[in-house]
MARBARO-891765 format. One record per residue (C-alpha): z, x, y; residue number from 1; residue in three letters. Coordinates in steps of 0.2 Angstrom, whole numbers. Layout:
// MARBARO-891765
<rec z="Z" x="X" y="Y" resi="NUM" resn="ALA"/>
...
//
This chain:
// MARBARO-891765
<rec z="89" x="317" y="267" resi="1" resn="MET"/>
<rec z="95" x="330" y="254" resi="2" resn="PHE"/>
<rec z="86" x="330" y="238" resi="3" resn="ASN"/>
<rec z="93" x="341" y="224" resi="4" resn="PRO"/>
<rec z="75" x="344" y="217" resi="5" resn="SER"/>
<rec z="72" x="353" y="233" resi="6" resn="ASP"/>
<rec z="83" x="367" y="227" resi="7" resn="TRP"/>
<rec z="75" x="368" y="210" resi="8" resn="TYR"/>
<rec z="62" x="382" y="209" resi="9" resn="ILE"/>
<rec z="49" x="380" y="195" resi="10" resn="THR"/>
<rec z="43" x="395" y="185" resi="11" resn="PRO"/>
<rec z="26" x="392" y="193" resi="12" resn="GLN"/>
<rec z="33" x="393" y="211" resi="13" resn="GLU"/>
<rec z="42" x="410" y="206" resi="14" resn="TYR"/>
<rec z="25" x="416" y="200" resi="15" resn="GLU"/>
<rec z="16" x="411" y="216" resi="16" resn="ARG"/>
<rec z="30" x="419" y="227" resi="17" resn="ALA"/>
<rec z="28" x="435" y="216" resi="18" resn="ALA"/>
<rec z="9" x="435" y="220" resi="19" resn="LYS"/>
<rec z="14" x="435" y="238" resi="20" resn="ASN"/>
<rec z="26" x="449" y="237" resi="21" resn="GLY"/>
<rec z="42" x="439" y="237" resi="22" resn="ILE"/>
<rec z="54" x="443" y="224" resi="23" resn="ASP"/>
<rec z="65" x="430" y="215" resi="24" resn="LYS"/>
<rec z="81" x="433" y="225" resi="25" resn="ILE"/>
<rec z="73" x="433" y="242" resi="26" resn="ARG"/>
<rec z="64" x="416" y="237" resi="27" resn="LEU"/>
<rec z="81" x="409" y="231" resi="28" resn="GLU"/>
<rec z="89" x="414" y="247" resi="29" resn="ARG"/>
<rec z="76" x="407" y="258" resi="30" resn="ARG"/>
<rec z="77" x="390" y="250" resi="31" resn="ILE"/>
<rec z="95" x="388" y="245" resi="32" resn="ARG"/>
<rec z="104" x="398" y="259" resi="33" resn="PHE"/>
<rec z="92" x="398" y="274" resi="34" resn="SER"/>
<rec z="86" x="380" y="271" resi="35" resn="GLY"/>
<rec z="67" x="385" y="271" resi="36" resn="TRP"/>
<rec z="54" x="373" y="266" resi="37" resn="ASP"/>
<rec z="48" x="378" y="248" resi="38" resn="LYS"/>
<rec z="30" x="381" y="254" resi="39" resn="GLU"/>
<rec z="35" x="391" y="268" resi="40" resn="LYS"/>
<rec z="47" x="401" y="258" resi="41" resn="ALA"/>
<rec z="33" x="405" y="245" resi="42" resn="ILE"/>
<rec z="19" x="409" y="257" resi="43" resn="THR"/>
<rec z="28" x="418" y="271" resi="44" resn="THR"/>
<rec z="25" x="437" y="268" resi="45" resn="PRO"/>
<rec z="40" x="448" y="269" resi="46" resn="VAL"/>
<rec z="41" x="458" y="285" resi="47" resn="LYS"/>
<rec z="38" x="476" y="283" resi="48" resn="LYS"/>
<rec z="50" x="487" y="292" resi="49" resn="ARG"/>
<rec z="43" x="503" y="298" resi="50" resn="LYS"/>
<rec z="53" x="518" y="292" resi="51" resn="PRO"/>
<rec z="66" x="525" y="304" resi="52" resn="LYS"/>
<rec z="73" x="538" y="293" resi="53" resn="SER"/>
<rec z="66" x="552" y="303" resi="54" resn="LYS"/>
<rec z="74" x="546" y="319" resi="55" resn="TRP"/>
<rec z="90" x="541" y="310" resi="56" resn="ALA"/>
<rec z="91" x="559" y="304" resi="57" resn="ASP"/>
<rec z="88" x="566" y="321" resi="58" resn="VAL"/>
<rec z="102" x="554" y="328" resi="59" resn="ALA"/>
<rec z="114" x="560" y="315" resi="60" resn="VAL"/>
<rec z="110" x="578" y="319" resi="61" resn="SER"/>
<rec z="113" x="574" y="337" resi="62" resn="ASN"/>
<rec z="130" x="567" y="332" resi="63" resn="GLY"/>
<rec z="125" x="549" y="334" resi="64" resn="ILE"/>
<rec z="131" x="538" y="319" resi="65" resn="HIS"/>
<rec z="117" x="529" y="309" resi="66" resn="ARG"/>
<rec z="125" x="512" y="313" resi="67" resn="ASN"/>
<rec z="125" x="516" y="332" resi="68" resn="LEU"/>
<rec z="107" x="522" y="331" resi="69" resn="PHE"/>
<rec z="101" x="506" y="322" resi="70" resn="PHE"/>
<rec z="111" x="495" y="333" resi="71" resn="ALA"/>
<rec z="103" x="503" y="348" resi="72" resn="ARG"/>
<rec z="86" x="500" y="341" resi="73" resn="VAL"/>
<rec z="88" x="483" y="333" resi="74" resn="ASN"/>
<rec z="100" x="474" y="345" resi="75" resn="ARG"/>
<rec z="98" x="483" y="361" resi="76" resn="LEU"/>
<rec z="79" x="485" y="360" resi="77" resn="GLY"/>
<rec z="79" x="504" y="363" resi="78" resn="TRP"/>
<rec z="64" x="514" y="357" resi="79" resn="ASP"/>
<rec z="69" x="526" y="343" resi="80" resn="GLU"/>
<rec z="67" x="542" y="352" resi="81" resn="GLU"/>
<rec z="79" x="537" y="366" resi="82" resn="LYS"/>
<rec z="91" x="529" y="353" resi="83" resn="ALA"/>
<rec z="92" x="545" y="343" resi="84" resn="ALA"/>
<rec z="93" x="557" y="358" resi="85" resn="THR"/>
<rec z="105" x="549" y="370" resi="86" resn="THR"/>
<rec z="122" x="555" y="367" resi="87" resn="PRO"/>
<rec z="136" x="542" y="362" resi="88" resn="ALA"/>
<rec z="149" x="539" y="375" resi="89" resn="THR"/>
<rec z="167" x="541" y="371" resi="90" resn="ASP"/>
<rec z="175" x="524" y="373" resi="91" resn="VAL"/>
<rec z="192" x="531" y="377" resi="92" resn="ARG"/>
<rec z="185" x="543" y="390" resi="93" resn="GLU"/>
<rec z="176" x="528" y="398" resi="94" resn="ASN"/>
<rec z="192" x="518" y="398" resi="95" resn="MET"/>
<rec z="201" x="532" y="407" resi="96" resn="ARG"/>
<rec z="187" x="533" y="420" resi="97" resn="LYS"/>
<rec z="188" x="514" y="423" resi="98" resn="VAL"/>
<rec z="207" x="515" y="424" resi="99" resn="GLN"/>
<rec z="207" x="530" y="436" resi="100" resn="LYS"/>
<rec z="193" x="522" y="446" resi="101" resn="HIS"/>
<rec z="202" x="505" y="447" resi="102" resn="SER"/>
<rec z="219" x="513" y="451" resi="103" resn="SER"/>
<rec z="211" x="523" y="465" resi="104" resn="ARG"/>
<rec z="203" x="508" y="473" resi="105" resn="ASN"/>
<rec z="216" x="495" y="469" resi="106" resn="LYS"/>
<rec z="223" x="497" y="487" resi="107" resn="HIS"/>
<rec z="206" x="495" y="494" resi="108" resn="HIS"/>
<rec z="209" x="479" y="504" resi="109" resn="ARG"/>
<rec z="228" x="481" y="506" resi="110" resn="HIS"/>
<rec z="238" x="494" y="515" resi="111" resn="SER"/>
<rec z="246" x="507" y="504" resi="112" resn="PRO"/>
<rec z="261" x="507" y="516" resi="113" resn="GLU"/>
<rec z="264" x="488" y="514" resi="114" resn="LEU"/>
<rec z="262" x="489" y="495" resi="115" resn="ILE"/>
<rec z="275" x="503" y="494" resi="116" resn="ALA"/>
<rec z="286" x="493" y="505" resi="117" resn="LEU"/>
<rec z="284" x="478" y="494" resi="118" resn="ALA"/>
<rec z="288" x="488" y="479" resi="119" resn="GLU"/>
<rec z="303" x="496" y="487" resi="120" resn="SER"/>
<rec z="309" x="478" y="490" resi="121" resn="ASN"/>
<rec z="307" x="474" y="471" resi="122" resn="GLY"/>
<rec z="291" x="464" y="473" resi="123" resn="ILE"/>
<rec z="278" x="469" y="460" resi="124" resn="LYS"/>
<rec z="260" x="473" y="466" resi="125" resn="TYR"/>
<rec z="253" x="458" y="458" resi="126" resn="LEU"/>
<rec z="265" x="447" y="466" resi="127" resn="THR"/>
<rec z="261" x="455" y="483" resi="128" resn="TYR"/>
<rec z="243" x="453" y="480" resi="129" resn="ILE"/>
<rec z="245" x="434" y="475" resi="130" resn="ASN"/>
<rec z="255" x="431" y="490" resi="131" resn="ARG"/>
<rec z="242" x="438" y="502" resi="132" resn="VAL"/>
<rec z="226" x="432" y="493" resi="133" resn="ASN"/>
<rec z="231" x="416" y="486" resi="134" resn="ASN"/>
<rec z="246" x="409" y="496" resi="135" resn="CYS"/>
<rec z="239" x="415" y="513" resi="136" resn="GLY"/>
<rec z="255" x="424" y="518" resi="137" resn="MET"/>
<rec z="255" x="437" y="531" resi="138" resn="ASP"/>
<rec z="254" x="455" y="523" resi="139" resn="PRO"/>
<rec z="270" x="461" y="531" resi="140" resn="TYR"/>
<rec z="279" x="444" y="526" resi="141" resn="GLU"/>
<rec z="273" x="446" y="508" resi="142" resn="ALA"/>
<rec z="280" x="463" y="507" resi="143" resn="ALA"/>
<rec z="298" x="459" y="514" resi="144" resn="VAL"/>
<rec z="301" x="441" y="509" resi="145" resn="THR"/>
<rec z="313" x="443" y="494" resi="146" resn="PRO"/>
<rec z="309" x="434" y="477" resi="147" resn="LEU"/>
<rec z="317" x="417" y="475" resi="148" resn="ARG"/>
<rec z="328" x="414" y="460" resi="149" resn="SER"/>
<rec z="324" x="399" y="448" resi="150" resn="ARG"/>
<rec z="338" x="389" y="455" resi="151" resn="GLN"/>
<rec z="331" x="391" y="473" resi="152" resn="GLU"/>
<rec z="313" x="387" y="467" resi="153" resn="VAL"/>
<rec z="320" x="371" y="459" resi="154" resn="ALA"/>
<rec z="330" x="366" y="474" resi="155" resn="GLN"/>
<rec z="314" x="368" y="485" resi="156" resn="LEU"/>
<rec z="304" x="358" y="473" resi="157" resn="GLY"/>
<rec z="317" x="344" y="473" resi="158" resn="ARG"/>
<rec z="317" x="344" y="491" resi="159" resn="LYS"/>
<rec z="298" x="343" y="493" resi="160" resn="ALA"/>
<rec z="297" x="329" y="480" resi="161" resn="PHE"/>
<rec z="310" x="319" y="489" resi="162" resn="GLN"/>
<rec z="301" x="321" y="506" resi="163" resn="GLU"/>
<rec z="285" x="316" y="498" resi="164" resn="LYS"/>
<rec z="291" x="301" y="487" resi="165" resn="TYR"/>
<rec z="308" x="297" y="494" resi="166" resn="GLY"/>
<rec z="324" x="295" y="484" resi="167" resn="ASP"/>
<rec z="319" x="288" y="467" resi="168" resn="VAL"/>
<rec z="336" x="281" y="462" resi="169" resn="ASN"/>
<rec z="341" x="297" y="454" resi="170" resn="GLY"/>
<rec z="328" x="296" y="440" resi="171" resn="LEU"/>
<rec z="324" x="314" y="440" resi="172" resn="PHE"/>
<rec z="339" x="322" y="448" resi="173" resn="PHE"/>
//
């Protein structure tokens, strides 16, 4: 249960923390924001970070932003030399490569001729793919079967409903 006195830090506790190398602000953050136990907050030493300025400067000289360098080291776990010397990739260029690669391989499983036939009949590429992959249509039929209007789809749905459930006294129609 929450006890307000847990948040109060006595002058003696500040002194103990200072002797352990913990400043006032860090002690307050540990207790009040991070929810640490007082004893742990007072006695746990501050982690020393090794200086990275040498490698960060190398990264900047190699055209790598400091934030990218530190993200590579801290989040991705790269060693500092690799993080400072591996060139940054251009996101836009990577996206262009992916799009070029996917557009080159999007016809991998389907005949380009049938896709062109479908498009000439006003059937979009994704509609054709859906008809073949998800609906099980024959690829040629998927390419030449015209799209149905909303009215035609509604009529087919009504017919299928009546066949399955019978005439429901005009409740829905």
